C-alpha positions as CSV (number, residue, x, y, z in Angstrom):
1,M,0.0,0.0,0.0
2,I,1.0,3.6,-0.4
3,A,1.4,4.2,3.4
4,S,4.2,1.6,3.6
5,T,6.2,2.8,0.6
6,S,5.6,6.6,0.6
7,P,8.1,8.7,2.6
8,I,5.7,11.6,2.2
9,V,2.9,9.7,4.2
10,R,5.4,8.9,6.9
11,L,6.7,12.5,7.1
12,G,3.1,13.8,7.1
13,V,2.1,11.5,10.0
14,R,5.3,12.4,11.9
15,A,4.6,16.1,11.4
16,A,1.0,15.8,12.4
17,S,1.6,13.8,15.5
18,P,2.9,16.7,17.7
19,L,0.1,19.0,16.5
20,A,-2.5,16.3,17.4
21,L,-0.9,15.8,20.8
22,T,-1.2,19.6,21.4
23,V,-4.9,19.5,20.4
24,A,-5.4,16.5,22.7
25,A,-3.8,18.4,25.6
26,F,-6.0,21.4,25.0
27,L,-9.1,19.2,24.8
28,F,-8.2,17.5,28.0
29,F,-7.6,20.7,30.1
30,A,-10.4,22.7,28.5
31,G,-13.0,20.0,28.9
32,H,-14.5,21.1,32.2
33,N,-15.5,24.6,31.0
34,R,-15.9,23.9,27.3
35,P,-16.5,20.9,25.0
36,G,-13.8,18.4,25.4
37,G,-12.4,16.3,28.3
38,G,-10.9,13.0,28.7
39,F,-13.0,11.2,26.1
40,A,-12.4,13.7,23.3
41,A,-8.6,13.8,24.2
42,G,-8.5,10.1,24.2
43,L,-10.1,9.9,20.7
44,V,-7.6,12.3,19.3
45,L,-4.7,10.3,20.9
46,G,-6.3,7.1,19.5
47,A,-6.4,8.6,16.0
48,V,-2.7,9.4,16.3
49,V,-2.0,5.8,17.3
50,A,-4.0,4.5,14.3
51,L,-2.2,6.8,11.9
52,R,1.1,5.8,13.2
53,T,0.2,2.2,12.9
54,M,-0.9,2.6,9.3
55,A,2.3,4.5,8.4
56,G,4.5,1.8,10.1
57,L,5.8,4.1,12.8
58,Q,6.4,3.3,16.5
59,R,3.2,3.0,18.6
60,P,2.3,1.9,22.2
61,T,1.6,-1.8,22.5
62,H,0.5,-2.2,26.2
63,A,-3.3,-2.1,25.8
64,T,-4.0,-4.2,28.9
65,G,-1.8,-2.0,31.1
66,L,-3.4,1.2,29.8
67,L,-6.9,-0.2,30.3
68,T,-6.1,-1.5,33.8
69,A,-4.5,1.7,34.9
70,G,-7.3,3.9,33.5
71,G,-10.0,1.8,35.1
72,I,-8.2,1.8,38.5
73,V,-7.6,5.6,38.4
74,A,-11.2,6.3,37.4
75,G,-12.6,3.9,39.9
76,L,-10.6,5.3,42.8
77,V,-11.5,8.9,42.0
78,A,-15.2,7.8,41.7
79,L,-15.1,5.9,45.1
80,A,-12.8,8.2,47.1
81,P,-15.6,10.6,48.1
82,V,-17.7,7.7,49.5
83,V,-14.9,6.9,52.0
84,V,-15.2,10.4,53.5
85,G,-19.0,10.4,53.5
86,S,-19.7,12.3,50.3
87,P,-21.7,11.1,47.3
88,L,-20.2,8.9,44.7
89,L,-18.3,10.9,42.1
90,D,-18.3,14.1,44.2
91,Q,-15.7,16.5,43.1
92,A,-13.1,18.4,45.3
93,V,-11.7,21.6,43.7
94,V,-8.4,23.1,44.6
95,E,-7.8,26.8,43.7
96,T,-4.5,28.6,43.7
97,T,-2.9,31.7,42.3
98,V,0.2,31.4,40.2
99,P,2.2,34.6,39.5
100,A,2.5,34.1,35.7
101,L,-0.8,32.5,35.0
102,G,-3.2,34.0,37.6
103,K,-5.9,32.0,39.3
104,I,-5.9,28.2,38.5
105,K,-8.6,25.7,39.5
106,A,-8.1,22.0,39.4
107,G,-10.5,19.3,40.6
108,T,-10.6,15.5,41.0
109,A,-12.5,15.5,37.7
110,L,-9.2,16.1,36.0
111,V,-7.7,13.0,37.5
112,F,-10.9,11.1,36.5
113,D,-10.5,12.4,33.0
114,A,-6.9,11.1,32.9
115,G,-8.2,7.7,33.7
116,V,-10.8,8.0,30.9
117,V,-7.9,9.0,28.5
118,L,-6.0,5.8,29.4
119,V,-9.0,3.7,28.9
120,V,-9.9,5.2,25.5
121,V,-6.3,4.9,24.2
122,G,-6.0,1.4,25.6
123,M,-9.2,0.5,23.9
124,V,-8.0,1.9,20.5
125,I,-4.8,-0.1,20.8
126,A,-6.6,-3.2,21.8
127,V,-8.9,-2.9,18.8
128,L,-6.0,-2.4,16.4
129,D,-4.3,-5.5,17.9
130,G,-7.5,-7.5,17.8
131,L,-8.0,-6.7,14.1
132,G,-4.5,-7.7,13.4
133,A,-3.3,-4.3,12.4
134,E,0.3,-4.5,11.6
135,P,2.5,-1.7,10.4
136,L,2.0,-1.8,6.6
137,S,5.8,-1.6,6.1
138,Q,6.2,-5.1,7.3
139,P,5.6,-7.7,4.5
140,S,2.9,-10.2,5.3
141,S,2.8,-13.7,4.0
142,P,0.6,-14.3,0.9
143,P,-2.7,-15.9,1.5
144,V,-2.9,-19.7,1.0
145,R,-5.2,-20.7,-1.9
146,R,-6.9,-24.0,-1.9
147,G,-8.9,-25.6,-4.6
148,H,-8.9,-24.4,-8.2
149,P,-6.3,-21.9,-9.4
């Protein structure tokens, strides 16, 4: 396929990856006040993983670890308020003033979103692995034909 032989495709995917990571970071941090969040950021990161797989570039391979870590993080953040007598998924917000940036708010929902990102990216990697997606630059064996030629 063209993705495995074209240096232009590889260069394009390499050039687009940092831009997509920047967009994913913006979606992740802007998600509480505007559209975005952990799921949207995870989908953008998953698209980067899929593009890098098709172009034959390096990609993460530990889907089980990402899924497990994301589930544990999201589960602990969801259950932590119950331990102190608050409702499930209650959010604690920390507010501070930073000289260069001004007032910054961060809550436990940000940590929950980090778990969601891990789950979504892990699921994309698991789907690619399950479908047998290999980098297209690696030659595959020809299919075995049986019966009439």
